C-alpha positions as CSV (number, residue, x, y, z in Angstrom):
1,X,-0.3,-0.1,0.5
2,X,3.0,2.3,0.5
3,X,3.9,1.9,-2.8
4,X,0.9,3.4,-4.4
5,X,0.8,6.8,-2.9
6,X,4.6,6.4,-3.7
7,X,5.5,8.1,-7.4
8,X,6.7,4.7,-10.0
9,X,10.4,6.1,-9.8
10,X,11.0,5.6,-6.3
11,X,9.2,2.4,-5.7
12,X,10.7,1.0,-9.5
13,X,14.1,2.4,-7.3
14,X,13.0,0.7,-4.1
15,X,11.7,-2.5,-5.5
16,X,15.2,-3.4,-7.7
17,X,17.6,-2.4,-5.0
18,X,16.3,-4.2,-2.3
19,X,16.3,-7.5,-4.2
20,X,20.0,-6.4,-6.1
21,X,21.0,-5.7,-1.9
22,X,19.4,-8.8,-0.7
23,X,20.4,-11.2,-3.7
24,X,23.9,-9.6,-3.6
25,X,24.6,-10.1,0.3
26,X,23.1,-14.1,0.1
27,X,25.8,-14.7,-3.1
28,X,28.8,-13.2,-0.6
29,X,27.4,-15.6,2.2
30,X,27.2,-18.0,0.3
31,X,30.3,-18.2,-1.5
32,X,32.5,-16.3,0.4
33,X,31.8,-19.4,3.5
34,X,30.4,-21.9,2.0
35,X,32.0,-22.1,-1.3
36,X,34.0,-25.0,-0.2
37,X,30.9,-27.0,0.1
38,X,29.3,-25.9,-3.1
39,X,27.5,-29.0,-4.3
40,X,24.9,-28.9,-1.1
41,X,23.7,-25.5,-1.6
42,X,23.9,-25.2,-5.8
43,X,21.2,-28.6,-6.5
44,X,18.7,-25.9,-3.3
45,X,18.9,-21.8,-4.7
46,X,18.8,-23.9,-7.6
47,X,15.5,-25.5,-6.9
48,X,14.6,-22.2,-4.1
49,X,15.1,-20.3,-7.7
50,X,12.6,-21.3,-9.8
51,X,10.0,-22.0,-7.5
52,X,9.8,-18.1,-6.3
53,X,10.3,-17.2,-10.7
54,X,7.2,-19.1,-10.8
55,X,5.5,-18.0,-8.1
56,X,6.5,-14.5,-8.5
57,X,4.6,-14.8,-11.9
58,X,1.8,-16.4,-11.7
59,X,0.9,-13.8,-8.6
60,X,1.9,-10.8,-10.6
61,X,-0.9,-12.1,-12.8
62,X,-3.5,-11.1,-10.7
63,X,-2.6,-7.9,-10.4
64,X,-3.2,-4.8,-13.0
65,X,-1.7,-1.6,-10.8
66,X,1.5,-1.9,-11.6
67,X,3.3,-0.6,-8.5
68,X,2.1,-3.8,-6.9
69,X,3.6,-5.7,-9.1
70,X,7.0,-4.6,-8.1
71,X,6.7,-4.5,-4.9
């Protein structure tokens, strides 16, 4: 609901910025601290990524407001 009241530029920046920061933090933790065990966590990350993509895409189809889709 907060995204709907803000300008579109701010909404896009916040949606993208938070996602990029979270992705960078996860990659940093996984590669730096668990790099030697990549055979353990890489398949799990791949499965979670595909599931997140599918669920997010399907649920985005139910919204008509672009700001809600970004959030």
